[in-house]
C-alpha positions in Angstrom: -6.5 -25.5 9.1 -8.5 -22.2 7.3 -6.1 -19.3 7.3 -6.4 -15.4 6.4 -4.0 -13.1 5.9 -4.7 -9.4 6.2 -2.7 -6.6 4.9 -4.2 -3.7 6.6 -3.0 0.1 6.1 -1.9 1.2 9.8 -4.8 4.0 10.1 -7.2 4.1 12.2 -9.9 4.9 9.5 -8.7 1.8 7.6 -8.6 -0.4 10.6 -11.2 0.0 12.8 -14.2 -1.1 10.2 -11.9 -4.5 9.8 -11.6 -5.5 13.5 -15.4 -6.4 14.2 -14.9 -8.8 10.7 -11.7 -10.3 12.0 -13.3 -11.1 15.5 -16.5 -13.1 13.4 -14.1 -14.7 11.3 -11.7 -16.4 14.2 -14.9 -17.2 16.3 -15.8 -19.0 12.8 -12.6 -21.1 13.2 -10.1 -19.1 10.9 -6.9 -18.1 12.1 -6.1 -14.7 10.9 -2.5 -13.3 10.6 -3.3 -9.5 10.8 -0.2 -7.2 9.6 -0.2 -3.5 11.0 1.9 -1.5 13.2 2.4 -1.7 17.0 0.3 1.5 17.5 -3.1 -1.4 16.7 -1.5 -4.3 18.3 -3.6 -4.4 21.5 -6.9 -3.4 19.4 -6.1 -6.5 16.9 -4.9 -9.2 19.5 -8.6 -8.1 20.9 -10.0 -9.7 18.0 -8.4 -13.0 18.5 -6.5 -12.5 15.6 -2.5 -13.1 15.4 -0.7 -9.6 15.1 2.4 -8.9 13.2 4.6 -6.2 12.6 5.3 -4.3 9.6 8.5 -2.9 11.3 8.3 0.2 9.5 8.9 2.8 11.8 10.5 5.6 9.6 7.3 5.8 7.7 4.6 7.9 8.6 1.4 8.1 6.7 -0.8 10.4 8.8 0.3 13.7 7.5 1.1 13.0 3.7 -1.9 14.6 1.3 -4.2 12.4 0.1 -4.7 12.1 -3.6 -1.1 13.7 -4.2 1.8 12.2 -6.0 3.6 12.3 -2.6 1.0 10.0 -1.5 1.6 7.9 -4.5 5.4 7.9 -4.0 4.9 6.8 -0.3 2.8 3.7 -1.2 5.2 2.3 -4.1 7.9 2.8 -1.5 6.3 0.9 1.2 5.4 -1.8 -1.3 9.4 -1.8 -2.3 10.0 -2.0 1.4 7.7 -4.6 2.8 7.5 -7.3 0.0 10.7 -9.0 0.3 9.8 -9.8 4.1 6.3 -10.3 3.3 6.7 -12.8 0.8 8.8 -15.1 2.8 6.5 -14.9 5.2 3.5 -15.8 3.3 5.1 -18.9 1.8 5.7 -20.0 5.4 2.1 -19.3 6.6 0.4 -20.6 3.1 -2.6 -19.2 3.6 -6.2 -20.1 2.1 -6.6 -16.2 0.9 -5.6 -12.8 1.3 -7.2 -9.6 2.5 -5.3 -6.6 1.7 -6.9 -2.9 2.4 -7.8 -1.2 -1.2 -4.4 1.1 -0.4 -1.6 -1.8 0.6 -0.4 -2.4 -3.0 1.8 -5.1 -1.6 -1.2 -7.4 -0.7 -2.5 -6.7 -4.6 0.8 -7.6 -5.8 1.3 -10.8 -3.3 -1.7 -12.3 -4.1 -1.6 -11.8 -8.2 2.4 -12.7 -8.3 1.8 -16.1 -6.0 -1.5 -16.8 -7.2 -3.3 -16.8 -3.5 -6.9 -15.7 -4.0 -7.3 -12.4 -2.7 -10.0 -10.0 -1.2 -10.1 -6.1 -1.2 -11.2 -4.5 1.9 -12.2 -0.9 1.2 -13.2 1.1 4.1 -13.9 4.9 2.2 -16.5 4.4 -0.7 -15.5 2.2 -3.7 -13.9 3.8 -6.7 -13.7 3.6 -10.2 -11.7 6.0 -12.4 -15.1 8.0 -12.7 -15.1 8.9 -9.1 -11.2 9.1 -9.1 -11.7 12.1 -11.5 -14.0 13.7 -9.1 -11.7 13.5 -6.1 -8.5 14.0 -7.5 -6.7 17.0 -6.7 -6.0 19.2 -9.6 -2.7 20.0 -8.2 -1.7 16.5 -9.2 -1.5 17.2 -12.9 0.2 20.7 -12.0 3.1 18.5 -10.0 3.5 16.1 -13.0 4.9 19.3 -15.3 6.5 21.2 -12.4 7.7 18.2 -10.9 9.2 16.1 -13.2 12.2 14.4 -11.1 9.1 13.4 -8.8 7.2 11.4 -11.6 10.8 10.1 -12.7 10.7 8.3 -9.4 7.5 6.9 -9.3 7.7 5.5 -12.6 11.2 4.1 -11.6 9.2 2.6 -8.5 6.7 0.9 -10.5 8.8 -0.5 -13.0 11.4 -1.9 -10.4 8.0 -3.7 -8.7 6.7 -5.1 -12.0 9.7 -6.5 -12.9 10.8 -8.0 -9.5 7.5 -9.4 -8.8 6.0 -10.3 -12.3 2.8 -8.3 -12.4 1.5 -5.3 -14.4 -0.1 -2.2 -13.0 -1.1 1.3 -13.7 -0.9 4.7 -11.1 -4.7 3.9 -10.5 -3.9 0.5 -9.0 -2.3 2.0 -5.9 -5.6 3.3 -5.2 -7.8 0.7 -7.4 -6.8 -2.7 -6.5 -10.5 -4.9 -7.5 -10.8 -8.3 -7.0 -13.0 -11.1 -7.4 -14.6 -10.3 -4.1 -14.6 -6.6 -2.3 -16.0 -5.6 0.6 -17.1 -2.3 0.9 -17.9 -0.9 4.4 -20.6 1.1 3.7 -24.5 0.5 1.8 -25.2 1.2 -1.7 -27.8 3.7 -0.9 -24.9 6.0 0.8 -22.4 5.1 -2.1 -21.8 7.3 -4.8 -22.7 6.1 -8.4 -23.5 2.4 -6.5 -25.4 1.5 -9.8 -21.8 1.3 -11.5 -20.6 -1.2 -9.2 -21.2 -5.3 -9.6 -22.0 -8.2 -7.6 -18.3 -8.4 -6.7 -18.8 -5.5 -4.7 -20.3 -6.6 -1.3 -22.0 -3.2 0.1 -22.2 -4.8 4.0 -22.6 -1.1 5.5 -20.3 0.1 8.3 -18.9 -2.6 11.1 -20.7 -1.0 14.0 -21.2 -2.3 17.3 -24.1 -0.5 19.0 -22.4 -0.1 22.4 -19.1 1.4 23.7 -17.1 1.7 26.7 -18.1 4.8 28.6 -14.9 4.8 31.0 -15.1 8.0 33.4 -17.1 10.2 31.1 -19.9 11.9 33.0 -22.5 10.6 30.7 -25.3 11.1 33.2 -24.8 14.9 32.0 -26.4 14.3 28.9 -29.7 13.2 29.9 -32.6 15.6 28.8 -30.7 17.7 27.1 -30.0 18.7 23.4 -26.6 17.7 22.7 -24.3 18.8 19.8 -20.8 16.8 19.5 -18.1 18.1 17.8 -15.1 16.4 16.8 -12.3 16.4 14.3 -10.9 13.0 14.3 -7.4 11.6 15.3 -5.6 13.3 12.8 -5.8 16.3 11.8 -7.3 17.7 14.8 -5.2 20.6 16.3 -7.4 23.2 15.2 -7.7 25.6 18.1 -9.0 28.3 15.8 -12.0 26.0 15.0 -12.6 25.0 18.7 -12.7 28.7 19.8 -15.3 29.7 17.0 -17.2 26.9 18.4 -16.9 28.2 22.0 -18.1 31.7 21.2 -20.7 30.4 18.6 -22.4 28.2 21.3 -21.5 30.1 24.7 -24.7 31.3 25.4 -26.7 28.6 24.0 -29.2 26.0 25.0 -27.4 23.5 24.0 -25.0 21.1 25.6 -21.9 20.7 23.5 -19.4 18.1 23.6 -15.9 18.5 22.0 -13.5 16.4 21.5 -10.0 17.7 21.2 -7.3 14.9 20.8 -4.0 14.9 22.5 -2.3 17.7 20.8 -4.0 20.8 22.6 -3.8 21.7 26.0 -7.9 22.8 27.2 -6.1 26.0 28.5 -5.2 27.3 24.9 -8.8 27.6 24.7 -9.4 30.2 27.1 -12.3 30.5 29.8 -14.6 27.3 29.2 -18.4 27.9 29.3 -20.8 26.0 31.8 -22.8 24.2 28.6 -19.2 23.0 27.5 -18.1 19.7 27.9 -14.0 19.4 26.5 -11.9 16.6 26.5 -8.8 14.8 24.5 -11.1 11.6 23.5 -14.8 11.0 24.4 -16.9 7.6 24.3 -18.2 8.4 20.7 -20.7 5.9 20.2 -22.7 6.6 23.7 -22.5 10.5 22.8 -24.0 9.8 18.9 -26.4 7.8 20.4 -27.9 10.9 22.6 -26.7 13.6 20.1 -29.2 16.0 18.2 -26.1 17.0 15.9 -22.9 15.9 14.9 -20.1 18.6 13.7 -17.5 16.6 12.4 -14.1 16.5 9.6 -16.2 14.2 8.0 -13.8 10.7 8.1 -15.7 7.9 6.9 -16.0 6.2 10.3 -17.2 9.1 12.1 -19.8 9.9 9.3 -21.1 6.3 9.3 -21.1 6.2 13.2 -23.6 9.3 13.0 -25.6 8.0 10.3 -25.8 4.6 12.2 -27.9 6.3 15.1 -29.6 8.8 12.5 -27.7 12.2 13.8 -27.4 14.9 11.1 -24.2 16.2 10.2 -22.2 19.5 9.7 -18.9 18.4 7.9 -16.0 20.5 8.3 -13.6 18.5 5.6 -10.0 18.9 6.1 -9.3 16.7 2.8 -10.6 16.2 -0.4 -11.6 12.6 0.6 -13.5 14.3 3.4 -15.0 16.6 0.9 -16.2 13.5 -1.1 -17.9 12.1 1.9 -19.4 15.4 2.9 -20.7 16.2 -0.2 -22.4 12.8 -0.7 -24.2 13.3 3.0 -25.5 16.8 1.4 -26.8 14.8 -1.4 -28.6 12.4 0.7 -30.1 15.0 2.4 -28.3 14.2 6.0 -26.4 17.4 6.5 -24.5 20.4 5.2 -20.9 20.6 4.3 -19.0 24.3 6.0 -16.3 25.4 4.0 -13.4 26.5 6.1 -13.4 30.1 4.4 -16.9 30.2 5.7 -15.9 29.5 9.5 -17.4 32.2 11.6 -19.3 32.3 15.2 -22.7 33.7 13.0 -22.3 31.3 10.3 -21.7 28.5 12.7 -25.2 29.5 14.9 -26.4 29.9 11.1 -25.9 26.2 9.9 -26.5 24.7 13.3 -30.1 26.2 13.6 -31.0 25.2 9.7 -29.9 21.6 10.7 -31.9 21.1 14.2 -34.7 23.2 13.1 -35.6 21.5 9.7 -36.8 17.4 10.6 -35.8 16.3 7.0 -31.9 16.0 8.1 -33.1 13.6 10.8 -35.6 11.9 8.8 -32.8 11.5 5.8 -29.8 10.4 8.7 -32.7 8.0 9.7 -33.0 6.8 6.3 -29.5 5.8 5.8 -28.7 4.6 8.9 -31.8 2.0 8.5 -29.7 1.3 5.2 -26.6 0.3 7.2 -28.2 -1.9 9.1 -30.2 -3.9 6.5 -26.8 -3.8 4.5 -25.7 -6.9 7.2 -22.5 -5.4 8.8 -19.8 -7.4 9.7 -21.6 -10.6 9.6 -22.4 -10.3 6.3 -19.1 -9.4 5.5 -17.7 -12.4 7.6 -20.3 -14.7 5.5 -18.9 -13.1 1.9 -15.4 -14.0 3.2 -16.2 -17.4 4.1 -17.9 -18.6 1.1 -15.4 -16.9 -0.9 -12.4 -18.6 1.2 -14.4 -21.9 0.8 -15.1 -21.4 -2.9 -11.5 -20.5 -3.5 -10.0 -23.6 -1.8 -11.8 -26.0 -3.8 -11.2 -24.6 -6.9 -7.7 -24.1 -6.1 -6.8 -27.0 -4.2 -4.1 -28.6 -6.6 -2.8 -25.0 -7.7 0.8 -24.3 -6.5 2.2 -21.1 -5.6 4.4 -19.3 -8.0 7.7 -18.2 -6.8 
């Protein structure tokens, strides 16, 4: 039986790109046991995979600052909590190979400890130490000296894991877990410092299925209109100040503004809604981007990929250092601009939008990146690479016993 264990990170941005790949692997005869949390159960089972719950209701990663000591501590504690059960279960499952998220340290440790061939699933940019230095929050260094107790806790957690599971790793391994095969859900054209990554990194492009459910959204209202789509994603989206600035900026404009604000804001908080605005908690993003002229976004990797796939220029309003890196890459490739939080006013928003819509190079550059995504092969190429890897490793390790 061809069997894969997938250790995901329970976040939308780390889950969504993997689901078309998992669905394709299931179609090719693999049994995929996919670990996540209850929130993602329906989506995962929809691929044909077998869902298994991490059973960690007391952990919440959604509001932990990225690139912080707090994130490192949380991931180490998660790893310590999860491993005893996961090790026992993986012995029963006896998988052909493991796929683990780049932040799922527990998956990397299991592979190393038990000698199971493993694949790294990278849903952001591929990282190395040079890129880490670019995105690392300088406050981390300060916190090492101002919060010595936190550093001591990190060292104790790390040493305990190393001793119990007979592995050695540095702090960078918590976010850098390269394997003999690393699936990266972007293209080499969009990846920063792409030449530094060898052929063990397979840049397959984003896993985008170019159609989506429309549901009750009035998609017919977009016909023959110049559409600006605004969304801050699913996590840090409670920003009534930002939405109000957008309303003030475009209330008298000729554009049709579609704004997705999430579930944590009552639309009444935003005051009187202009006639050229459509505001919903959630919208069919793929179908809107296929018709949009511009996307104003927080800079989450999924959203950026989906916009560029359809050649839509971007105005990026990043909320985290990771999103700033993505935004700067958008700027570097000429597909959009980054707007700083301190700059946000209705006048500044209008200025950026007019610039992005009047200069054809933004659309052309976005379309070039979108073409590179399509040429990278997407979820089918990812499934090809995983399938070949698992077959080769199975042949090479057919007599290799798992370590206890």
